[in-house]
C-alpha angles and dihedrals in degrees: 000000000000096000108051091206095048117120113228120245087240093067110132096211141007117267102208115201112355114221137165138204119236090249094056091048091051094046101049140038119245088246092055092047088053091048091052092046091052090051089047095054091048092056096254097138094190119215100350117132120268089254092052091048090052090048089051091051089052091045090053089059097040099040099247131142118295126214126191127178128198131177111264086221113021089199092054113035090180088078090076134236140296115225127210116195123187112196119239093248089049090235094128143014117202133198110209145147118250089245089059095056 
């Protein structure tokens, strides 16, 4: 991709305004945040439960809120998860830690 902030044509939904909490910015590199965002817009919901993944798939069709979760450090899952939430109206997508919800 020439433009590192470009959203691929294969995105399954619009992201709206992209924002992040201080905790997410401190916990992850910008490269990792971008990697997770690219997974999120492709419908790869990360490490959410099977029920939550199914709910996201339904929400994608019905226009409800979407939640993805990815390990902060894939080599050390004990460090917790990063969440990405896209609002139901697709006005915003937020990077955050579960403790910041």
